[in-house]
PDB file of N, CA, C and O in Angstrom:
ATOM      1  N   GLU A   1     206.353 145.548   4.779  1.00  0.00           N
ATOM      2  CA  GLU A   1     205.566 146.760   4.875  1.00  0.00           C
ATOM      3  C   GLU A   1     204.683 146.732   6.125  1.00  0.00           C
ATOM      4  O   GLU A   1     204.590 147.728   6.843  1.00  0.00           O
ATOM      5  N   PHE A   2     204.035 145.587   6.386  1.00  0.00           N
ATOM      6  CA  PHE A   2     203.175 145.458   7.557  1.00  0.00           C
ATOM      7  C   PHE A   2     203.976 145.645   8.843  1.00  0.00           C
ATOM      8  O   PHE A   2     203.518 146.316   9.768  1.00  0.00           O
ATOM      9  N   LEU A   3     205.170 145.053   8.904  1.00  0.00           N
ATOM     10  CA  LEU A   3     206.008 145.183  10.099  1.00  0.00           C
ATOM     11  C   LEU A   3     206.418 146.632  10.326  1.00  0.00           C
ATOM     12  O   LEU A   3     206.514 147.082  11.467  1.00  0.00           O
ATOM     13  N   MET A   4     206.657 147.353   9.254  1.00  0.00           N
ATOM     14  CA  MET A   4     207.011 148.751   9.365  1.00  0.00           C
ATOM     15  C   MET A   4     205.840 149.562   9.915  1.00  0.00           C
ATOM     16  O   MET A   4     206.025 150.422  10.776  1.00  0.00           O
ATOM     17  N   GLU A   5     204.639 149.286   9.417  1.00  0.00           N
ATOM     18  CA  GLU A   5     203.445 149.970   9.901  1.00  0.00           C
ATOM     19  C   GLU A   5     203.200 149.648  11.371  1.00  0.00           C
ATOM     20  O   GLU A   5     202.833 150.529  12.148  1.00  0.00           O
ATOM     21  N   GLU A   6     203.401 148.397  11.752  1.00  0.00           N
ATOM     22  CA  GLU A   6     203.210 148.008  13.144  1.00  0.00           C
ATOM     23  C   GLU A   6     204.205 148.734  14.047  1.00  0.00           C
ATOM     24  O   GLU A   6     203.846 149.204  15.127  1.00  0.00           O
ATOM     25  N   LYS A   7     205.442 148.821  13.601  1.00  0.00           N
ATOM     26  CA  LYS A   7     206.474 149.508  14.387  1.00  0.00           C
ATOM     27  C   LYS A   7     206.120 150.991  14.527  1.00  0.00           C
ATOM     28  O   LYS A   7     206.277 151.575  15.600  1.00  0.00           O
ATOM     29  N   GLU A   8     205.647 151.588  13.446  1.00  0.00           N
ATOM     30  CA  GLU A   8     205.235 152.989  13.454  1.00  0.00           C
ATOM     31  C   GLU A   8     204.072 153.200  14.428  1.00  0.00           C
ATOM     32  O   GLU A   8     204.061 154.157  15.201  1.00  0.00           O
ATOM     33  N   TYR A   9     203.102 152.297  14.376  1.00  0.00           N
ATOM     34  CA  TYR A   9     201.943 152.379  15.267  1.00  0.00           C
ATOM     35  C   TYR A   9     202.378 152.270  16.722  1.00  0.00           C
ATOM     36  O   TYR A   9     201.938 153.055  17.562  1.00  0.00           O
ATOM     37  N   ARG A  10     203.238 151.306  17.025  1.00  0.00           N
ATOM     38  CA  ARG A  10     203.716 151.129  18.398  1.00  0.00           C
ATOM     39  C   ARG A  10     204.448 152.369  18.891  1.00  0.00           C
ATOM     40  O   ARG A  10     204.307 152.761  20.049  1.00  0.00           O
ATOM     41  N   GLN A  11     205.229 152.985  18.011  1.00  0.00           N
ATOM     42  CA  GLN A  11     205.963 154.197  18.397  1.00  0.00           C
ATOM     43  C   GLN A  11     204.993 155.339  18.692  1.00  0.00           C
ATOM     44  O   GLN A  11     205.163 156.067  19.670  1.00  0.00           O
ATOM     45  N   LYS A  12     203.971 155.493  17.841  1.00  0.00           N
ATOM     46  CA  LYS A  12     202.975 156.543  18.069  1.00  0.00           C
ATOM     47  C   LYS A  12     202.217 156.293  19.371  1.00  0.00           C
ATOM     48  O   LYS A  12     201.948 157.231  20.122  1.00  0.00           O
ATOM     49  N   LEU A  13     201.877 155.050  19.636  1.00  0.00           N
ATOM     50  CA  LEU A  13     201.175 154.714  20.863  1.00  0.00           C
ATOM     51  C   LEU A  13     202.057 154.995  22.081  1.00  0.00           C
ATOM     52  O   LEU A  13     201.596 155.562  23.072  1.00  0.00           O
ATOM     53  N   GLU A  14     203.309 154.599  22.000  1.00  0.00           N
ATOM     54  CA  GLU A  14     204.245 154.850  23.099  1.00  0.00           C
ATOM     55  C   GLU A  14     204.422 156.351  23.334  1.00  0.00           C
ATOM     56  O   GLU A  14     204.439 156.804  24.479  1.00  0.00           O
ATOM     57  N   ASP A  15     204.551 157.108  22.272  1.00  0.00           N
ATOM     58  CA  ASP A  15     204.686 158.564  22.390  1.00  0.00           C
ATOM     59  C   ASP A  15     203.435 159.175  23.024  1.00  0.00           C
ATOM     60  O   ASP A  15     203.527 160.058  23.877  1.00  0.00           O
ATOM     61  N   ALA A  16     202.268 158.692  22.594  1.00  0.00           N
ATOM     62  CA  ALA A  16     201.004 159.205  23.137  1.00  0.00           C
ATOM     63  C   ALA A  16     200.883 158.866  24.630  1.00  0.00           C
ATOM     64  O   ALA A  16     200.447 159.702  25.421  1.00  0.00           O
ATOM     65  N   LEU A  17     201.266 157.654  25.009  1.00  0.00           N
ATOM     66  CA  LEU A  17     201.226 157.275  26.423  1.00  0.00           C
ATOM     67  C   LEU A  17     202.193 158.119  27.245  1.00  0.00           C
ATOM     68  O   LEU A  17     201.866 158.544  28.353  1.00  0.00           O
ATOM     69  N   ASN A  18     203.376 158.358  26.706  1.00  0.00           N
ATOM     70  CA  ASN A  18     204.372 159.156  27.419  1.00  0.00           C
ATOM     71  C   ASN A  18     203.952 160.613  27.556  1.00  0.00           C
ATOM     72  O   ASN A  18     204.415 161.309  28.460  1.00  0.00           O
ATOM     73  N   ALA A  19     203.078 161.081  26.666  1.00  0.00           N
ATOM     74  CA  ALA A  19     202.604 162.465  26.719  1.00  0.00           C
ATOM     75  C   ALA A  19     201.525 162.663  27.784  1.00  0.00           C
ATOM     76  O   ALA A  19     201.225 163.795  28.163  1.00  0.00           O
ATOM     77  N   LEU A  20     200.943 161.563  28.264  1.00  0.00           N
ATOM     78  CA  LEU A  20     199.901 161.665  29.290  1.00  0.00           C
ATOM     79  C   LEU A  20     200.506 162.093  30.626  1.00  0.00           C
ATOM     80  O   LEU A  20     201.647 161.754  30.939  1.00  0.00           O
ATOM     81  N   PRO A  21     199.724 162.846  31.412  1.00  0.00           N
ATOM     82  CA  PRO A  21     200.166 163.111  32.784  1.00  0.00           C
ATOM     83  C   PRO A  21     200.311 161.785  33.530  1.00  0.00           C
ATOM     84  O   PRO A  21     199.612 160.820  33.223  1.00  0.00           O
ATOM     85  N   GLU A  22     201.201 161.737  34.491  1.00  0.00           N
ATOM     86  CA  GLU A  22     201.519 160.495  35.212  1.00  0.00           C
ATOM     87  C   GLU A  22     200.274 159.797  35.763  1.00  0.00           C
ATOM     88  O   GLU A  22     200.139 158.581  35.624  1.00  0.00           O
ATOM     89  N   ASN A  23     199.363 160.554  36.389  1.00  0.00           N
ATOM     90  CA  ASN A  23     198.189 159.914  36.995  1.00  0.00           C
ATOM     91  C   ASN A  23     197.276 159.284  35.941  1.00  0.00           C
ATOM     92  O   ASN A  23     196.696 158.225  36.180  1.00  0.00           O
ATOM     93  N   GLN A  24     197.146 159.924  34.782  1.00  0.00           N
ATOM     94  CA  GLN A  24     196.328 159.344  33.707  1.00  0.00           C
ATOM     95  C   GLN A  24     196.996 158.116  33.106  1.00  0.00           C
ATOM     96  O   GLN A  24     196.332 157.116  32.834  1.00  0.00           O
ATOM     97  N   ARG A  25     198.304 158.189  32.899  1.00  0.00           N
ATOM     98  CA  ARG A  25     199.042 157.047  32.342  1.00  0.00           C
ATOM     99  C   ARG A  25     198.947 155.848  33.280  1.00  0.00           C
ATOM    100  O   ARG A  25     198.686 154.728  32.840  1.00  0.00           O
ATOM    101  N   THR A  26     199.156 156.083  34.563  1.00  0.00           N
ATOM    102  CA  THR A  26     199.087 154.998  35.545  1.00  0.00           C
ATOM    103  C   THR A  26     197.704 154.368  35.548  1.00  0.00           C
ATOM    104  O   THR A  26     197.570 153.145  35.508  1.00  0.00           O
ATOM    105  N   THR A  27     196.680 155.203  35.596  1.00  0.00           N
ATOM    106  CA  THR A  27     195.297 154.704  35.602  1.00  0.00           C
ATOM    107  C   THR A  27     195.008 153.895  34.342  1.00  0.00           C
ATOM    108  O   THR A  27     194.448 152.801  34.416  1.00  0.00           O
ATOM    109  N   PHE A  28     195.391 154.436  33.185  1.00  0.00           N
ATOM    110  CA  PHE A  28     195.161 153.747  31.915  1.00  0.00           C
ATOM    111  C   PHE A  28     195.839 152.384  31.891  1.00  0.00           C
ATOM    112  O   PHE A  28     195.216 151.382  31.543  1.00  0.00           O
ATOM    113  N   LEU A  29     197.109 152.349  32.259  1.00  0.00           N
ATOM    114  CA  LEU A  29     197.861 151.095  32.219  1.00  0.00           C
ATOM    115  C   LEU A  29     197.327 150.072  33.214  1.00  0.00           C
ATOM    116  O   LEU A  29     197.233 148.886  32.896  1.00  0.00           O
ATOM    117  N   LEU A  30     196.979 150.523  34.415  1.00  0.00           N
ATOM    118  CA  LEU A  30     196.430 149.599  35.411  1.00  0.00           C
ATOM    119  C   LEU A  30     195.118 148.995  34.923  1.00  0.00           C
ATOM    120  O   LEU A  30     194.862 147.811  35.141  1.00  0.00           O
ATOM    121  N   ASN A  31     194.287 149.802  34.265  1.00  0.00           N
ATOM    122  CA  ASN A  31     193.000 149.307  33.798  1.00  0.00           C
ATOM    123  C   ASN A  31     193.129 148.481  32.526  1.00  0.00           C
ATOM    124  O   ASN A  31     192.643 147.351  32.474  1.00  0.00           O
ATOM    125  N   ARG A  32     193.775 149.026  31.500  1.00  0.00           N
ATOM    126  CA  ARG A  32     193.794 148.374  30.192  1.00  0.00           C
ATOM    127  C   ARG A  32     194.844 147.280  30.058  1.00  0.00           C
ATOM    128  O   ARG A  32     194.638 146.321  29.314  1.00  0.00           O
ATOM    129  N   ILE A  33     195.957 147.403  30.758  1.00  0.00           N
ATOM    130  CA  ILE A  33     197.009 146.401  30.631  1.00  0.00           C
ATOM    131  C   ILE A  33     196.917 145.365  31.758  1.00  0.00           C
ATOM    132  O   ILE A  33     196.979 144.159  31.515  1.00  0.00           O
ATOM    133  N   ASP A  34     196.770 145.855  32.990  1.00  0.00           N
ATOM    134  CA  ASP A  34     196.712 144.934  34.133  1.00  0.00           C
ATOM    135  C   ASP A  34     195.304 144.407  34.400  1.00  0.00           C
ATOM    136  O   ASP A  34     195.137 143.447  35.153  1.00  0.00           O
ATOM    137  N   GLY A  35     194.287 145.025  33.791  1.00  0.00           N
ATOM    138  CA  GLY A  35     192.917 144.553  33.927  1.00  0.00           C
ATOM    139  C   GLY A  35     192.265 144.858  35.269  1.00  0.00           C
ATOM    140  O   GLY A  35     191.304 144.198  35.664  1.00  0.00           O
ATOM    141  N   LYS A  36     192.788 145.854  35.963  1.00  0.00           N
ATOM    142  CA  LYS A  36     192.219 146.195  37.271  1.00  0.00           C
ATOM    143  C   LYS A  36     190.957 147.040  37.108  1.00  0.00           C
ATOM    144  O   LYS A  36     190.853 147.862  36.197  1.00  0.00           O
ATOM    145  N   LYS A  37     190.008 146.819  38.006  1.00  0.00           N
ATOM    146  CA  LYS A  37     188.754 147.573  38.004  1.00  0.00           C
ATOM    147  C   LYS A  37     188.992 148.967  38.577  1.00  0.00           C
ATOM    148  O   LYS A  37     189.951 149.197  39.313  1.00  0.00           O
ATOM    149  N   TYR A  38     188.104 149.888  38.225  1.00  0.00           N
ATOM    150  CA  TYR A  38     188.226 151.260  38.702  1.00  0.00           C
ATOM    151  C   TYR A  38     188.275 151.336  40.228  1.00  0.00           C
ATOM    152  O   TYR A  38     189.055 152.110  40.784  1.00  0.00           O
ATOM    153  N   ALA A  39     187.450 150.542  40.907  1.00  0.00           N
ATOM    154  CA  ALA A  39     187.408 150.576  42.372  1.00  0.00           C
ATOM    155  C   ALA A  39     188.756 150.173  42.975  1.00  0.00           C
ATOM    156  O   ALA A  39     189.200 150.760  43.962  1.00  0.00           O
ATOM    157  N   VAL A  40     189.390 149.188  42.388  1.00  0.00           N
ATOM    158  CA  VAL A  40     190.700 148.732  42.869  1.00  0.00           C
ATOM    159  C   VAL A  40     191.747 149.819  42.638  1.00  0.00           C
ATOM    160  O   VAL A  40     192.567 150.095  43.513  1.00  0.00           O
ATOM    161  N   ILE A  41     191.713 150.435  41.452  1.00  0.00           N
ATOM    162  CA  ILE A  41     192.662 151.501  41.139  1.00  0.00           C
ATOM    163  C   ILE A  41     192.447 152.685  42.082  1.00  0.00           C
ATOM    164  O   ILE A  41     193.407 153.275  42.578  1.00  0.00           O
ATOM    165  N   ALA A  42     191.188 153.026  42.321  1.00  0.00           N
ATOM    166  CA  ALA A  42     190.869 154.137  43.225  1.00  0.00           C
ATOM    167  C   ALA A  42     191.438 153.883  44.611  1.00  0.00           C
ATOM    168  O   ALA A  42     191.998 154.786  45.232  1.00  0.00           O
ATOM    169  N   GLU A  43     191.298 152.667  45.091  1.00  0.00           N
ATOM    170  CA  GLU A  43     191.826 152.312  46.410  1.00  0.00           C
ATOM    171  C   GLU A  43     193.358 152.398  46.406  1.00  0.00           C
ATOM    172  O   GLU A  43     193.956 152.914  47.350  1.00  0.00           O
ATOM    173  N   MET A  44     193.975 151.898  45.357  1.00  0.00           N
ATOM    174  CA  MET A  44     195.440 151.944  45.254  1.00  0.00           C
ATOM    175  C   MET A  44     195.963 153.380  45.226  1.00  0.00           C
ATOM    176  O   MET A  44     196.989 153.693  45.829  1.00  0.00           O
ATOM    177  N   GLU A  45     195.242 154.241  44.517  1.00  0.00           N
ATOM    178  CA  GLU A  45     195.669 155.627  44.332  1.00  0.00           C
ATOM    179  C   GLU A  45     195.199 156.552  45.458  1.00  0.00           C
ATOM    180  O   GLU A  45     195.666 157.685  45.576  1.00  0.00           O
ATOM    181  N   GLY A  46     194.276 156.059  46.278  1.00  0.00           N
ATOM    182  CA  GLY A  46     193.757 156.876  47.375  1.00  0.00           C
ATOM    183  C   GLY A  46     192.832 157.986  46.919  1.00  0.00           C
ATOM    184  O   GLY A  46     192.787 159.062  47.516  1.00  0.00           O
ATOM    185  N   VAL A  47     192.084 157.709  45.837  1.00  0.00           N
ATOM    186  CA  VAL A  47     191.132 158.687  45.305  1.00  0.00           C
ATOM    187  C   VAL A  47     189.781 158.009  45.097  1.00  0.00           C
ATOM    188  O   VAL A  47     189.650 156.799  45.281  1.00  0.00           O
ATOM    189  N   SER A  48     188.772 158.801  44.710  1.00  0.00           N
ATOM    190  CA  SER A  48     187.441 158.247  44.478  1.00  0.00           C
ATOM    191  C   SER A  48     187.367 157.541  43.123  1.00  0.00           C
ATOM    192  O   SER A  48     188.212 157.750  42.252  1.00  0.00           O
ATOM    193  N   VAL A  49     186.355 156.714  42.966  1.00  0.00           N
ATOM    194  CA  VAL A  49     186.115 156.041  41.689  1.00  0.00           C
ATOM    195  C   VAL A  49     185.816 157.093  40.620  1.00  0.00           C
ATOM    196  O   VAL A  49     186.219 156.936  39.468  1.00  0.00           O
ATOM    197  N   LYS A  50     185.111 158.164  40.994  1.00  0.00           N
ATOM    198  CA  LYS A  50     184.813 159.246  40.049  1.00  0.00           C
ATOM    199  C   LYS A  50     186.102 159.866  39.511  1.00  0.00           C
ATOM    200  O   LYS A  50     186.186 160.192  38.327  1.00  0.00           O
ATOM    201  N   ALA A  51     187.101 160.028  40.372  1.00  0.00           N
ATOM    202  CA  ALA A  51     188.389 160.585  39.937  1.00  0.00           C
ATOM    203  C   ALA A  51     189.047 159.667  38.916  1.00  0.00           C
ATOM    204  O   ALA A  51     189.633 160.133  37.939  1.00  0.00           O
ATOM    205  N   ILE A  52     188.947 158.361  39.144  1.00  0.00           N
ATOM    206  CA  ILE A  52     189.519 157.388  38.209  1.00  0.00           C
ATOM    207  C   ILE A  52     188.765 157.433  36.880  1.00  0.00           C
ATOM    208  O   ILE A  52     189.378 157.371  35.815  1.00  0.00           O
ATOM    209  N   GLU A  53     187.442 157.540  36.943  1.00  0.00           N
ATOM    210  CA  GLU A  53     186.645 157.642  35.716  1.00  0.00           C
ATOM    211  C   GLU A  53     187.062 158.880  34.914  1.00  0.00           C
ATOM    212  O   GLU A  53     187.191 158.814  33.692  1.00  0.00           O
ATOM    213  N   LYS A  54     187.270 159.991  35.593  1.00  0.00           N
ATOM    214  CA  LYS A  54     187.685 161.233  34.933  1.00  0.00           C
ATOM    215  C   LYS A  54     189.071 161.066  34.308  1.00  0.00           C
ATOM    216  O   LYS A  54     189.294 161.491  33.175  1.00  0.00           O
ATOM    217  N   ARG A  55     189.997 160.453  35.035  1.00  0.00           N
ATOM    218  CA  ARG A  55     191.343 160.213  34.505  1.00  0.00           C
ATOM    219  C   ARG A  55     191.290 159.370  33.239  1.00  0.00           C
ATOM    220  O   ARG A  55     191.974 159.664  32.259  1.00  0.00           O
ATOM    221  N   MET A  56     190.475 158.320  33.267  1.00  0.00           N
ATOM    222  CA  MET A  56     190.374 157.440  32.091  1.00  0.00           C
ATOM    223  C   MET A  56     189.767 158.184  30.913  1.00  0.00           C
ATOM    224  O   MET A  56     190.223 158.046  29.778  1.00  0.00           O
ATOM    225  N   HIS A  57     188.744 158.966  31.187  1.00  0.00           N
ATOM    226  CA  HIS A  57     188.107 159.739  30.121  1.00  0.00           C
ATOM    227  C   HIS A  57     189.130 160.658  29.458  1.00  0.00           C
ATOM    228  O   HIS A  57     189.227 160.704  28.231  1.00  0.00           O
ATOM    229  N   LEU A  58     189.894 161.389  30.275  1.00  0.00           N
ATOM    230  CA  LEU A  58     190.892 162.315  29.737  1.00  0.00           C
ATOM    231  C   LEU A  58     192.026 161.577  29.020  1.00  0.00           C
ATOM    232  O   LEU A  58     192.514 162.034  27.986  1.00  0.00           O
ATOM    233  N   ALA A  59     192.439 160.442  29.570  1.00  0.00           N
ATOM    234  CA  ALA A  59     193.507 159.656  28.941  1.00  0.00           C
ATOM    235  C   ALA A  59     193.062 159.141  27.573  1.00  0.00           C
ATOM    236  O   ALA A  59     193.804 159.244  26.596  1.00  0.00           O
ATOM    237  N   LEU A  60     191.865 158.592  27.506  1.00  0.00           N
ATOM    238  CA  LEU A  60     191.362 158.059  26.234  1.00  0.00           C
ATOM    239  C   LEU A  60     191.179 159.162  25.199  1.00  0.00           C
ATOM    240  O   LEU A  60     191.478 158.973  24.020  1.00  0.00           O
ATOM    241  N   LYS A  61     190.689 160.308  25.643  1.00  0.00           N
ATOM    242  CA  LYS A  61     190.516 161.444  24.740  1.00  0.00           C
ATOM    243  C   LYS A  61     191.868 161.874  24.165  1.00  0.00           C
ATOM    244  O   LYS A  61     191.994 162.099  22.962  1.00  0.00           O
ATOM    245  N   SER A  62     192.857 161.984  25.020  1.00  0.00           N
ATOM    246  CA  SER A  62     194.190 162.393  24.593  1.00  0.00           C
ATOM    247  C   SER A  62     194.812 161.364  23.657  1.00  0.00           C
ATOM    248  O   SER A  62     195.409 161.728  22.644  1.00  0.00           O
ATOM    249  N   LEU A  63     194.679 160.092  23.987  1.00  0.00           N
ATOM    250  CA  LEU A  63     195.243 159.030  23.143  1.00  0.00           C
ATOM    251  C   LEU A  63     194.602 159.037  21.761  1.00  0.00           C
ATOM    252  O   LEU A  63     195.287 158.874  20.751  1.00  0.00           O
ATOM    253  N   ARG A  64     193.277 159.228  21.719  1.00  0.00           N
ATOM    254  CA  ARG A  64     192.582 159.284  20.423  1.00  0.00           C
ATOM    255  C   ARG A  64     193.119 160.420  19.567  1.00  0.00           C
ATOM    256  O   ARG A  64     193.328 160.262  18.364  1.00  0.00           O
ATOM    257  N   GLU A  65     193.341 161.576  20.205  1.00  0.00           N
ATOM    258  CA  GLU A  65     193.842 162.742  19.476  1.00  0.00           C
ATOM    259  C   GLU A  65     195.255 162.511  18.950  1.00  0.00           C
ATOM    260  O   GLU A  65     195.574 162.917  17.833  1.00  0.00           O
ATOM    261  N   HIS A  66     196.105 161.860  19.751  1.00  0.00           N
ATOM    262  CA  HIS A  66     197.486 161.635  19.357  1.00  0.00           C
ATOM    263  C   HIS A  66     197.652 160.586  18.255  1.00  0.00           C
ATOM    264  O   HIS A  66     198.541 160.704  17.411  1.00  0.00           O
ATOM    265  N   ILE A  67     196.806 159.571  18.263  1.00  0.00           N
ATOM    266  CA  ILE A  67     196.986 158.486  17.290  1.00  0.00           C
ATOM    267  C   ILE A  67     195.837 158.424  16.278  1.00  0.00           C
ATOM    268  O   ILE A  67     195.561 157.378  15.691  1.00  0.00           O
ATOM    269  N   GLU A  68     195.187 159.550  16.093  1.00  0.00           N
ATOM    270  CA  GLU A  68     194.047 159.623  15.174  1.00  0.00           C
ATOM    271  C   GLU A  68     194.411 159.240  13.741  1.00  0.00           C
ATOM    272  O   GLU A  68     193.587 158.673  13.024  1.00  0.00           O
ATOM    273  N   GLY A  69     195.619 159.542  13.326  1.00  0.00           N
ATOM    274  CA  GLY A  69     196.020 159.280  11.957  1.00  0.00           C
ATOM    275  C   GLY A  69     196.290 157.822  11.638  1.00  0.00           C
ATOM    276  O   GLY A  69     196.638 157.488  10.506  1.00  0.00           O
ATOM    277  N   ILE A  70     196.136 156.962  12.610  1.00  0.00           N
ATOM    278  CA  ILE A  70     196.451 155.540  12.387  1.00  0.00           C
ATOM    279  C   ILE A  70     195.207 154.816  11.953  1.00  0.00           C
ATOM    280  O   ILE A  70     195.248 153.609  11.712  1.00  0.00           O
TER     281      ILE A  70
END
């Protein structure tokens, strides 16, 4: 039962990540998975740190909405 719930959760998370716009998904993954700081991501993307902060805010908001039922 636990493995089934975990698989379901992973699928919902994957679906939620895939629903994000490309720039938000990239920013989220670089920060949360690769552990890169906002300043590094901003430099990589050629945008301001404020733009990265906004992307993360929108990505997290969207992810919360998509996987709220978990």
